[in-house]
N, C-alpha and C positions, 0 to 999 in steps of 0.2 A: 976588420974587413966587413964590407958590405957583400952579402951574397944575394945577387940581384936574379931572379928566376922569373918565369914568364910561365902562368898558370894556362893561358890558351894561345901558344906562339905561333899560330897559323894566322892568326888576324895581322901579324907582322907583314906579311904579304901585301898588305894594302898600300904600304909605303912604295911599292913599286910605281902603280900609277899616279901617286901623287906625287913622286920626284920626277914622272915625266912631264907632268901639268906644269910644274913649276919651271923645268928647264924650256919649256915650250914657249912661257910667255916673257921669261928672262931674256931668251935670245929674240924676240919678238915685241920689243917695247910698245906701248899703247899708241904713243904719239907718231910712231911711223904706220902704224896700221892703217889711222883714220888719213894723216896727211897724203899718203902716196896714190889714196885713190882720187884726190881733185887736184894735187898739182902736179906739174911737169918735173920729170926725172931729173931735167937741169937744175931747176931750183932746189931741190930737197938738200942738195948739198949745202946750201947758204943757210939755211937757217933750221933744218930738222933739228938738229943736234943742240941748238942753242936753244931752242924753245920745248925741250922737253919736260914734260911736267912731272918731276919725280913723285909727285905725292901717290900716284897709284902703287908704286913700290912697296911703300908701307903698308898699304892695303892687303897686296898679295902677301906680303910676310907676314900679316896678322892672321889672314886667311890659312896659308900653309901652315902656321903655327897651330891654331884652332884645330886644324884636320889632324896634324900630328898628335895632340894629346888626346883626342876621340879615339884614334888607332891605339894609342898605348893604353888608353882605359881598356878596351875589350881585348886585348891580350893579357891583361891580368898581371901586372908587376906585381912583385913580392920579394920584400927584403927581409922578413922574418917568419919564423912560424910556431904553432902554439899545438900544445898536445892534447888530444881529446881521446876519450874511452873509447875501447872499440865492443864489439859483441854485439850479438841479436838473437830474437825469440825464435826458434826453429819451430813453434808450434803456436796455435792460435785455438781462441774461443768463440764458439757462437751462442749466444743467447736466443733461444726459443721462448717466446711470450705468447700464452693463450689469450686470445681476445673473443672467446665463444660467450654467449649470453651469460653462462654460468659465473663467469670471472667476474660479474658486477656484485653478488650477492655478499651481503653484509654480516655473513656468521661469525668474521671474525673482525675487531677493530685494530686499526682500518680495515677497508674492506678488502676483498682478496686482491681486486688489480691495484689497490693504492699499495700494500703490503708488498707485492711483487715489485712494483717500481720503486721503492724504497731499497729493497732489497739489491736490485741491479744496480742503483746508483751506488750504493756502498761497495759494491763489488768493483765498479769502473774506477771510482774513487781511490779503493785501495791499491788496484793494477793498472795504473795508466799507461806503464810502459809496454802491456801486452798488446795482443793483437787482439780484436774484438771484431765481430760482426754480429747482425742481430736480425732476427725473423718473428714476424707477428704469423699468429695462423686462427683460423675456425675451420670451415669446410676445405679452404685452401690456404696455403702458405702465400707470404708476401714478404720481400725482401726489404726491410727497413734501411739498414747499411752493409754494403759488402764487408770483408774483413779488412781491417786497415787498424794503424797504430793509434789514430785519433779517435779517442772515445768522446770527445766533445760533440762529435756526429749524432751518437745514440742519446748523450744526454741533453741535447735539445731536441730531439725529436719526444723524448718519455712524455713529458708533459700532454702531448695532444694524443697518445695510443689510448684509443677507447673501441669498444664492440661497433660503435655506430660508423666508424670510419672505413670497414671492410664492406664489400659489394654484396658479400655472402654471410648467412650463417651458417653454424655446425660446429663440428670436431671432428680432426683428422690429424692425429699427431704422428702418423706414420708418413704422412704426406711432406709435413715440416720438417722430420729428420732429413728426409730424402733432399730437400731444399739446403737444409745446412751442408748435407755434404756436397751439393753442385759448388756451393761457396767456397769450402776448401779445396775442390778440384782447381775452379778458376783462379785461386790465390796460389796454387801448385804446392798446396800442404800436402803430405802423405799421411799427418797424425793429427789429432788434437782433441778438444773436449767439446762437448756440447751440454751445457744446461738449460733445462727445460723447467720452466715456470707453469703450472698447471691449475687448473680448476679441478682435474680428474686425477683419481688414482694410476699409476704406470700399468701398462699391461704387463702379462707375464713375460719373461725373459725379455724385457727391454733392450739389455745390453745388447741382443743379437740383430737389433736391429742397423746395427753400424759393422763397420769392419774392426778387425781386431785390434788396429792402431788408433783407435777412437774410443772415448769413454764418455758414457753419458752418467750426469748428475740430475735427480728430479726430484725437483722444488715442490710439494704439495701445498697448494694456497688455498686449502680450506680448514674448518675447525676439525678437531679431532682426527687429524692427519696421520696417519700410521706412519713410523720412523724403521728405517730399515739401513743399519751402516754398511752392513756386507755389499749390498747393492747399490749404495749412493743413494739412497731416496730419504729425503728430509722435510722439516717442515719450516714453510716460509716464516712461521711467526719465531722458532726457535734455530733453525738450522744455519744462521751465518756462518759462525764459526768453523762448522764441520766443512762448508763449503770452503772457506779460505784455506782451509787445511787440505782440502782436497785438490784444489788448485794449485797449490805448493808442493806436492809430491815429488821428490826428486827423481824416482823411479820413472814417472811420465813426462820427465823434460820440461816439468814447467815451474821449477825453483827460480826465485829472484837472482840466486848467483849466474843468472846466464847475461847479465851486464857485467861483461868481464872488465879485470881489472887492468887490463893490458890498454896500452895507450899508443895512438897512431898521430905520427906527425902531418900535420896539415899548413899548408902555407895561408898567409894572410894577405887578402887581396887588395892593393891600395888603389886600383883604377879609380873609384869614385872621387880621389883627390885629384887626377889628370883630367879627369869630366871635368871638373870645377873650373880648373885653369882655362881648358878649352871653350868652356863658356864663357868665361870672361874676355878672352880674347875674340870669339866670336861676335860678341854685343858691342864691342870696341868698332869693329867694321862697318857698324850702322850709324856710328856718330857722325854729324854734322854730312851725312849723304856720301861718306866714304865708300859705301858699296857701288854707289853710281859710277864711281871713278874707274872701276874694272872695265866698265864698257863704254864710256864718255870721254 
């Protein structure tokens, strides 16, 4: 048994004006509309019914059929459902990338900036289902992308991120952290993680720069960088695995298992097929001047 459902049933109300138009023109044939304007009413009974050109009827039938198919397509008919996994990530990551002049130094190979970009790219490719945002900073912070699930936005911007694209030089990571907190607030997240790629060592007690529901990881992008596992401070040269483990910590609600095994039944819209039928009928109306028969 076919179980027909409508995804957008309110579009079916469009049949009401369509039926009224169809009834109006059916009760008032085209030939009579034209002849009564020029003929005496006494003569109409002798020839109007005999000379009615019924070809216009097929034009109206095709037009009504076409409009009906368009309405059905908008209403979203569905005869089957498919299962899809549910689940969503409740928190997000924001990447802070230092673009002060010091990030261009080549005391490590590749340079500080290129190594930071490679690490960011690896993180995004490893966790494409997470929510990501990005801010670059010098003396002032600048938003690259707000928090979203599309990592391609950040990946597309990465190659062109250089200090010379910013209007001001300098270094102020605290303002950048404040800007990242603004991104969390705008995206309605009450917790999350901030990953800082910097050419400078972290300030003392940098974890206190954010609320208790937020965590900061500091990636030192320079040679001989000191590492402190307890404070989530790592080197851009060797710290990728540690950052991955930090991101996945379950106690901070960032484990991959957030993609739940629970499944949701969703209706499959077959409206495009009705749209195709409607277009075929609509094109037939213009064949050999059929559309003109509506008015001539």
